[in-house]
N, C-alpha and C positions, 0 to 999 in steps of 0.2 A: 177888677171885675170881667176886664176883656179876656183873661187868662181862662176864667173859670168857666165863661159861658161857652170858649175854644174848646175846653177839654170837653165839655158836658156835647157838644156838639159830635165830637170825635167819637166818644164813646157813642151815644145814640146812634152815629152812620155804621160804627161798628157791629153794634148788636143786630141792626136792623140788617146788615148785610150778611153778619154771621148766621141768623136765620135764615134768609132769604137763599143762599147758595148752599147753605149748611155744609159749611167748612170752620172749623173751630180756628183756623189761621187771623180770621179776623178778630178775635176775641185777646189776641198780643198788642192790636195797634194803640187801645190807650195807654197801656202798659210804657211802650216804647214812646209814645209822646210824653208820657211822665218823666221819661228817664232823661230822655233829650232837652225837657225844658228842666229838669235838674242839673244837668253840665252846662245849660247855657248859663243859668243863674250864677254857677260856680264860679264860671270864664268871666263874669261881669267884674267878680272882686278884683281891685287893683293890686292883691299880690299874687304870686307864681300860684298857678294850680294846683301843685303837687302839696305845696305850704296848705294851702286852703282844707284841701281833701283829707290832709291830717289833721288841720284843727277841730275839723268838724267831729271825725269820727274820734276825736281824743276828748270831747265834751262826754259829763259824767251826768 
């Protein structure tokens, strides 16, 4: 739940900054934070990183 609130705050802050500063760059921040969270969660699995990534993408 804490991660969800953090993502919402990051997204809200990014939208606010994008509208305030009129820069589209700030809209990429939520996507980057989700990507970093995804990589962090994969790294926490006690199997080698690339084997975990191969397993995730081989699921059908």
